[in-house]
C-alpha positions as CSV (number, residue, x, y, z in Angstrom):
1,M,0.1,0.0,0.1
2,K,1.7,3.3,-1.3
3,L,1.0,6.2,1.5
4,L,1.1,10.1,1.0
5,L,1.9,11.3,4.5
6,F,1.0,15.1,5.0
7,S,0.5,17.5,8.1
8,D,0.4,21.1,9.0
9,L,-1.0,22.7,5.9
10,H,-2.0,25.6,7.8
11,R,-4.9,27.0,5.1
12,D,-1.9,26.6,2.3
13,R,-4.4,26.5,-0.5
14,D,-1.2,25.9,-2.9
15,A,0.4,22.8,-0.5
16,A,-3.1,21.1,-0.9
17,T,-3.6,21.4,-4.5
18,A,-0.4,20.0,-4.7
19,L,-1.0,17.3,-2.4
20,V,-4.2,16.1,-4.3
21,E,-1.8,15.8,-7.9
22,L,0.2,13.9,-5.9
23,A,-2.7,11.6,-4.5
24,K,-3.1,10.4,-8.1
25,D,-0.5,7.9,-7.2
26,A,-1.6,7.1,-3.9
27,D,-3.6,4.2,-2.1
28,V,-4.4,6.2,0.9
29,M,-3.3,9.9,2.0
30,I,-3.2,10.7,5.7
31,G,-3.4,13.8,7.5
32,A,-1.7,14.6,10.7
33,G,-3.8,17.3,11.6
34,D,-3.6,21.4,11.6
35,F,-5.4,21.8,8.4
36,A,-6.7,25.5,9.9
37,I,-5.0,28.3,11.9
38,K,-6.6,29.1,14.9
39,R,-9.7,27.4,14.3
40,K,-9.9,29.3,11.0
41,G,-10.1,28.1,7.4
42,L,-10.8,24.7,7.6
43,A,-13.6,24.3,5.5
44,D,-11.4,26.0,2.7
45,T,-8.9,23.2,2.9
46,I,-10.6,20.1,2.9
47,E,-12.7,21.5,-0.1
48,I,-9.3,21.3,-2.1
49,L,-8.4,17.9,-0.4
50,R,-11.8,16.1,-0.8
51,T,-11.2,16.3,-4.5
52,A,-8.3,13.4,-3.9
53,D,-9.7,10.3,-5.7
54,C,-8.3,8.0,-3.0
55,P,-9.5,7.2,0.9
56,A,-8.2,9.7,3.4
57,I,-7.3,9.1,7.0
58,L,-7.3,12.4,9.3
59,V,-7.0,13.3,12.6
60,P,-7.2,17.0,14.2
61,G,-4.6,19.3,15.1
62,N,-4.5,21.6,17.7
63,G,-5.6,24.3,15.2
64,E,-9.0,22.5,14.7
65,S,-11.4,20.3,16.8
66,V,-12.6,17.0,15.9
67,E,-16.2,18.0,16.0
68,E,-15.0,20.7,13.6
69,L,-13.1,18.4,11.3
70,T,-15.9,15.7,11.4
71,Q,-18.3,18.3,10.1
72,A,-15.9,20.0,7.4
73,C,-15.4,16.2,6.2
74,R,-19.4,15.2,6.0
75,D,-19.5,15.7,2.0
76,W,-16.5,13.6,1.8
77,P,-17.1,10.2,2.0
78,Q,-13.6,8.7,1.7
79,A,-12.5,10.4,4.6
80,H,-12.2,9.0,8.2
81,V,-11.6,11.2,10.6
82,L,-9.9,9.6,13.8
83,H,-9.6,10.8,17.4
84,G,-9.1,7.8,19.9
85,T,-10.9,5.6,17.4
86,A,-10.0,3.3,14.6
87,A,-10.6,2.4,10.7
88,S,-9.7,-0.2,8.6
89,V,-9.1,0.5,4.7
90,A,-8.3,-2.3,2.4
91,G,-7.0,-4.5,5.0
92,V,-4.7,-2.2,6.6
93,S,-5.9,-0.8,10.3
94,F,-5.3,2.6,11.4
95,F,-5.8,4.1,14.8
96,G,-5.7,8.2,15.4
97,I,-5.6,10.5,18.1
98,G,-5.2,14.5,17.2
99,G,-4.8,17.5,19.2
100,G,-1.9,19.2,20.9
101,I,-0.3,16.6,23.3
102,P,1.0,17.9,26.3
103,T,-0.9,20.9,26.1
104,T,0.5,24.0,24.7
105,P,1.3,27.6,25.5
106,F,-1.2,28.6,22.6
107,G,-4.1,29.7,24.6
108,D,-8.0,29.0,24.7
109,W,-8.1,28.4,20.6
110,S,-5.8,25.5,20.8
111,Y,-7.3,22.1,20.7
112,D,-4.9,20.4,23.2
113,F,-5.1,17.3,25.8
114,S,-3.0,16.8,28.8
115,E,-0.7,13.6,28.9
116,E,-3.4,12.0,31.2
117,E,-6.5,12.5,28.6
118,A,-4.0,11.3,25.7
119,A,-3.8,8.3,27.8
120,E,-7.5,7.5,27.9
121,L,-7.9,8.5,24.3
122,L,-5.2,5.8,23.4
123,R,-6.5,3.2,25.8
124,P,-8.4,1.3,22.6
125,M,-5.8,1.2,20.5
126,A,-4.8,-2.5,20.0
127,E,-1.7,-3.5,17.5
128,Q,-3.0,-1.6,14.5
129,D,-0.9,-1.0,11.5
130,V,-0.5,2.5,11.3
131,L,-0.7,5.0,14.0
132,V,-1.9,8.9,13.2
133,T,-1.3,11.4,15.9
134,H,-0.9,15.2,15.5
135,S,2.0,15.4,18.2
136,P,5.1,13.4,17.9
137,P,6.2,10.9,20.4
138,W,8.9,12.2,23.1
139,N,12.2,12.1,21.7
140,C,11.7,11.5,18.4
141,V,11.2,13.8,15.1
142,D,9.8,16.3,18.1
143,I,13.1,18.9,18.2
144,D,11.7,22.5,17.9
145,G,14.1,25.5,16.7
146,S,15.5,25.9,20.4
147,G,16.7,22.2,20.4
148,T,13.8,21.3,23.1
149,H,11.9,18.1,22.8
150,R,8.3,18.6,22.3
151,G,6.6,15.2,22.0
152,S,4.3,13.2,24.1
153,P,5.6,10.5,26.6
154,T,2.0,8.7,26.4
155,I,2.3,8.6,22.7
156,R,5.7,7.2,23.2
157,Q,4.6,4.5,25.7
158,A,1.7,3.7,23.3
159,I,3.8,2.9,20.5
160,E,6.3,0.7,22.6
161,A,3.2,-1.2,23.8
162,N,1.3,-1.6,20.5
163,K,4.2,-1.6,18.1
164,P,2.4,-0.1,14.9
165,R,4.6,-0.6,11.9
166,L,4.2,3.4,11.2
167,V,3.6,6.3,12.9
168,V,2.8,9.5,11.2
169,C,2.6,12.7,13.1
170,G,3.1,16.4,12.6
171,H,2.9,19.5,15.0
172,V,6.5,20.3,15.6
173,H,7.5,22.3,12.1
174,D,11.3,22.3,12.8
175,S,11.3,18.5,12.5
176,W,9.1,18.1,9.1
177,E,10.3,15.4,7.0
178,Q,12.4,13.7,9.5
179,T,12.1,9.8,9.9
180,D,13.0,7.9,13.0
181,R,12.2,4.8,15.1
182,V,10.6,4.1,18.4
183,G,11.6,0.2,18.8
184,D,10.9,-1.5,15.4
185,S,8.4,1.5,14.5
186,V,9.1,3.8,11.7
187,V,8.3,7.6,13.0
188,I,7.9,10.4,10.5
189,N,6.6,13.9,11.0
190,A,5.6,14.7,7.6
191,G,5.0,18.1,7.1
192,P,2.9,19.9,4.3
193,R,4.9,18.9,1.3
194,G,4.0,15.3,1.2
195,V,6.3,12.3,2.3
196,W,5.9,8.9,0.5
197,H,5.9,5.3,2.3
198,T,4.9,2.4,1.3
199,I,3.7,-0.5,3.6
200,D,3.5,-4.7,2.8
């Protein structure tokens, strides 16, 4: 299965249009959150993405809530919006969790969760093939411009416990398009240009 991975479009219509073009060669596209900016412009970005002719797995970022993303995708039948939930596409299983984890310093507009809240959302996760998160795991593709790790220990623990083949994330812009591992799990901080990954 050929996967097109992306995150953090932040209302960039040109980037969204380019991803739709790339998706012509994809079996599934995976969007790891932040389609909007501060809860604005979500519908415009989704309107472009939904023209892609392949299934999509999406999680909310901290720039939009799961309710807002679900509503924006109501006319996109091939989209699966995940947040503490799972879906299966062509025999490959996906689990997703969105939002900023841990809580960000950005204020009331940011869709955030504490590590404790994240643990509850991740509790239903089984040994799915792919984990899609907005926030990266701790100490893995999570270093910001100051050199500080911004990832989530709870997400890392879920990866270690459930061993997905692939983890797709975003959120920390300075680590876009970087790949690392947690155990045998490949972890990719995707970014808005799109990253290809193939799983058997």
